[in-house]
NUKOL-805331 format. One line per field, with one value per residue (C-alpha): residue number from 1; residue in three letters; x, y, z. Coordinates in pm, 1 decimal. Layout:
<recs>
pos	NUM/...
code	ALA/...
c1	X/...
c2	Y/...
c3	Z/...
</recs>
This chain:
<recs>
pos	1/2/3/4/5/6/7/8/9/10/11/12/13/14/15/16/17/18/19/20/21/22/23/24/25/26/27/28/29/30/31/32/33/34/35/36/37/38/39/40/41/42/43/44/45/46/47/48/49/50/51/52/53/54/55/56/57/58/59/60/61/62/63/64/65/66/67/68/69/70/71/72/73/74/75/76/77/78/79
code	UNK/UNK/UNK/UNK/UNK/UNK/UNK/UNK/UNK/UNK/UNK/UNK/UNK/UNK/UNK/UNK/UNK/UNK/UNK/UNK/UNK/UNK/UNK/UNK/UNK/UNK/UNK/UNK/UNK/UNK/UNK/UNK/UNK/UNK/UNK/UNK/UNK/UNK/UNK/UNK/UNK/UNK/UNK/UNK/UNK/UNK/UNK/UNK/UNK/UNK/UNK/UNK/UNK/UNK/UNK/UNK/UNK/UNK/UNK/UNK/UNK/UNK/UNK/UNK/UNK/UNK/UNK/UNK/UNK/UNK/UNK/UNK/UNK/UNK/UNK/UNK/UNK/UNK/UNK
c1	-456.5/-108.5/157.1/415.5/774.8/1041.0/1328.0/1662.4/1672.8/1453.6/1641.5/1461.8/1142.4/1153.2/1300.3/1019.9/753.5/856.2/955.9/580.9/397.2/234.2/44.2/-91.0/105.9/366.8/539.2/836.8/960.1/1303.4/1332.8/1313.4/1123.0/844.3/685.8/470.0/127.4/174.6/128.3/443.4/502.5/567.0/619.1/583.0/340.8/137.4/-144.2/-406.1/-763.5/-946.7/-1252.5/-1477.6/-1407.3/-1007.8/-939.5/-781.9/-1036.0/-753.8/-466.6/-343.1/-13.3/93.7/16.4/-404.6/-624.3/-802.6/-1113.3/-1029.6/-939.8/-1251.4/-1472.1/-1295.4/-1314.5/-1695.9/-1752.6/-1609.0/-1812.2/-2111.1/-2037.0
c2	357.6/170.8/204.0/-76.4/49.1/-167.2/70.8/-78.8/80.8/223.3/583.0/619.2/511.1/764.0/1058.4/990.4/1027.0/1316.4/1492.5/1420.7/1474.4/1192.9/1053.0/739.5/351.6/249.2/-113.1/-143.0/-474.4/-542.5/-906.9/-1097.2/-1370.5/-1472.7/-1714.8/-1563.2/-1494.1/-1143.9/-1072.2/-968.1/-649.5/-627.8/-263.3/94.2/240.3/-41.6/-57.8/-326.3/-258.7/-476.9/-574.8/-581.6/-993.8/-852.0/-1023.9/-840.3/-706.1/-485.5/-486.9/-110.6/-79.6/259.1/644.3/697.2/983.7/1120.2/1032.4/678.7/617.1/787.0/557.8/226.4/270.4/363.7/54.1/-193.6/12.4/-116.4/-493.1
c3	524.1/564.7/388.1/301.3/241.1/45.0/127.6/188.8/512.3/792.8/780.9/444.7/542.8/823.5/613.5/349.2/593.3/755.3/410.5/302.0/633.5/617.1/926.3/833.1/956.2/775.8/754.8/672.9/459.9/583.5/432.5/76.8/199.5/-11.5/157.9/409.2/201.8/131.7/-261.6/-448.4/-485.2/-880.7/-892.6/-727.3/-626.1/-599.0/-421.4/-263.7/-180.9/67.6/89.1/413.9/481.5/471.8/151.3/-188.0/-371.5/-652.7/-699.2/-884.4/-1048.9/-1073.6/-967.8/-936.3/-979.9/-652.4/-880.8/-928.1/-552.5/-481.8/-662.6/-590.9/-205.5/-246.3/-481.3/-232.0/33.8/-145.5/-172.5
</recs>
């Protein structure tokens, strides 16, 4: 799992990660570029599921249940 932050400052990113005690990598989107081939973040939270070939297989906007996450990952592993 990799998180992508769209916060205004890196301090906000560090504070959030520390508060939640998350231990996965986080990238910080600090610019407004839209020509870098990364999909547009339309809302948060937004999850991109990537298949074994490194292609975006599914985009999910909003919160998700643990069961939905589990089923989606298992489905992608079978492909």
